[in-house]
C-alpha positions in Angstrom: 32.0 107.6 82.2 32.6 109.4 79.0 33.9 107.4 76.3 36.3 109.1 73.7 37.3 107.4 70.4 40.8 107.5 69.1 40.8 107.0 65.4 44.1 105.4 64.3 45.6 105.0 60.8 48.4 102.5 61.5 51.4 102.6 63.8 54.4 104.9 63.2 54.7 108.5 62.1 55.8 108.0 58.5 53.1 105.5 57.4 50.4 105.4 60.2 49.6 107.1 63.5 52.1 109.1 65.5 52.7 106.9 68.4 53.8 109.6 70.9 50.9 111.8 70.2 48.5 108.7 70.4 49.8 107.6 73.7 49.8 111.2 75.2 46.3 111.4 74.0 45.2 108.2 75.9 47.0 109.6 79.0 45.3 112.9 78.7 41.9 111.4 78.1 42.3 109.3 81.3 43.3 112.4 83.2 40.2 114.2 82.4 38.3 111.2 83.9 37.1 109.7 80.6 37.8 106.4 78.9 39.4 106.0 75.5 38.3 103.5 72.9 40.8 102.9 70.0 39.2 102.6 66.4 41.0 101.2 63.4 40.3 100.7 59.8 40.5 97.2 58.2 42.4 98.1 55.1 46.0 98.1 53.9 48.3 101.0 54.5 49.4 102.8 51.3 52.9 101.5 52.1 55.3 100.5 54.9 58.3 102.8 55.9 61.5 101.7 57.6 61.5 104.3 60.4 65.2 103.8 60.8 66.1 104.8 57.3 63.0 106.5 56.0 62.9 104.1 53.0 59.9 102.2 51.8 59.9 98.4 52.7 58.6 95.6 50.3 55.7 94.5 52.5 52.1 95.1 53.0 50.6 95.9 56.4 47.0 96.3 57.5 46.0 99.6 59.4 43.9 97.8 61.9 46.4 95.1 62.8 49.2 97.8 63.0 47.1 100.2 65.2 46.4 97.3 67.5 50.1 97.4 68.5 49.6 100.8 70.1 46.1 99.8 71.5 47.5 96.6 73.1 45.1 94.7 71.1 42.1 96.5 72.4 40.6 98.1 69.3 37.4 98.2 67.3 36.8 98.2 63.7 35.4 101.6 62.5 32.6 99.8 60.6 31.4 98.6 64.0 31.5 102.1 65.7 28.4 104.4 65.6 28.2 107.9 67.0 26.0 106.7 69.9 28.9 104.6 71.1 31.2 107.5 71.8 31.0 111.0 73.3 33.7 112.4 71.2 36.6 111.5 68.9 40.3 112.3 68.7 42.4 111.9 65.6 46.2 111.9 66.5 48.6 113.0 63.8 50.9 110.9 61.6 51.4 110.5 57.9 48.8 107.7 57.9 46.1 110.6 58.0 47.5 111.7 54.6 48.5 108.5 53.0 45.9 106.0 54.4 42.8 107.7 55.7 43.1 110.2 52.8 45.3 110.7 49.9 46.3 114.2 50.9 50.0 113.3 50.7 49.8 112.7 47.1 47.1 115.0 45.7 46.6 117.6 48.3 43.0 119.1 48.8 41.9 117.0 45.7 42.8 113.7 47.3 40.1 111.2 48.3 39.0 110.0 51.7 38.1 106.6 52.8 34.2 106.4 52.8 34.0 104.7 56.2 36.1 107.5 57.7 34.0 110.2 56.0 30.9 108.5 57.3 31.8 108.4 60.9 33.1 111.9 61.1 30.2 113.4 59.3 27.7 111.6 61.5 29.5 112.7 64.6 29.4 116.4 63.5 25.7 116.0 62.5 24.8 114.8 66.0 26.9 117.4 67.7 29.7 115.1 69.1 33.1 117.0 69.3 36.1 116.1 67.3 39.6 116.8 68.3 42.1 116.8 65.4 45.8 116.8 66.1 48.8 117.6 64.1 48.2 116.9 60.5 44.8 115.1 61.0 42.7 118.2 60.4 43.1 117.4 56.7 41.0 114.2 57.3 38.3 116.3 59.0 38.5 118.9 56.2 37.9 116.2 53.5 35.1 114.7 55.4 33.3 118.1 55.6 34.1 119.2 52.1 31.1 120.2 50.0 28.9 120.7 53.2 27.6 123.8 54.6 30.1 123.6 57.6 33.1 126.0 57.4 35.2 124.8 60.3 37.8 126.9 61.9 41.0 124.7 62.3 44.8 125.0 62.7 47.8 122.9 61.7 50.2 125.3 63.1 51.8 128.6 62.3 54.2 129.9 59.5 55.6 132.3 62.1 57.6 129.7 63.9 59.8 126.8 63.0 58.2 123.8 61.5 59.5 120.6 59.8 56.9 121.0 57.2 55.5 123.5 54.6 52.9 125.2 56.7 52.0 127.8 54.1 51.2 125.1 51.5 49.1 123.3 54.1 47.2 126.6 54.8 46.7 127.1 51.0 45.4 123.5 50.4 43.2 123.2 53.5 41.6 126.4 52.7 40.6 125.2 49.2 38.1 122.7 51.0 36.3 125.3 52.8 38.4 125.5 56.1 38.6 128.9 57.9 42.4 128.6 58.9 43.8 129.9 62.3 47.5 130.2 62.8 48.4 128.8 66.2 51.7 127.9 67.8 52.7 124.7 69.8 51.5 126.6 72.9 48.1 127.2 71.5 45.0 125.3 70.3 42.1 126.4 68.1 38.6 125.9 69.6 35.6 126.1 67.0 32.7 126.3 69.5 30.1 126.6 66.7 31.1 123.2 65.1 32.5 121.7 68.3 36.0 121.1 66.8 39.3 121.5 68.5 42.6 121.4 66.8 46.2 121.4 68.1 49.5 121.7 66.1 51.5 119.1 68.0 54.4 117.8 65.9 53.5 119.8 62.9 55.7 122.4 64.6 59.3 122.0 65.9 58.5 120.7 69.5 59.8 118.7 72.3 57.7 115.8 73.7 57.0 117.9 76.7 55.6 120.7 74.5 53.4 118.2 72.6 52.2 116.8 75.8 51.1 120.1 77.1 49.5 120.9 73.7 47.5 117.7 73.9 46.5 118.3 77.5 45.1 121.8 76.5 43.1 120.2 73.8 41.7 117.4 76.2 40.8 120.0 78.8 39.0 122.0 76.2 37.2 118.9 75.1 36.2 118.3 78.8 34.8 121.8 79.0 32.9 121.2 75.6 31.5 118.0 76.9 
């Protein structure tokens, strides 16, 4: 059975992984006849956010420990994962991608990326293992590939439809690190056949959970075809 990794950055949209996108990814992976393997990073989150008020809380939380909440405790440390262990990787959305795995939230395209995250992503790309980046997570992949000869085609959504975020700004910044940007709606996905990368806007756009579900299903069906 195919094993597909899910890289998590915590638990919760404002300071970690987007929970709905993560669970819908787990479901969609099983629906294509594959097995998911949750992967976390044993480092502190940038901060902890009260998801009721949106305010910062005076406490530290660990990404791996928090991500284990979504994984029901069944999760691997990224340092123990090699490309040979999985057939593909999915990165759900959530601010943890831009605050924890990278510093995109604070410095845009000039923000750093965690070395262990870059190492896994680059190694996967180098051996031709597909990567699916949902919602805002293409910024993580963009930072991992920055400076390489790979010019990946990716999407974070479109400026032509409603979004809770500044899509034009994201387009501008992600283009600075060598991404060929493709505008896609919540009803579409981007498939980069050359680099074996699939991206889907998900909650980067104003969308219902059903629309996000269908968007993720489309990405997983494309991944199945790619594999």
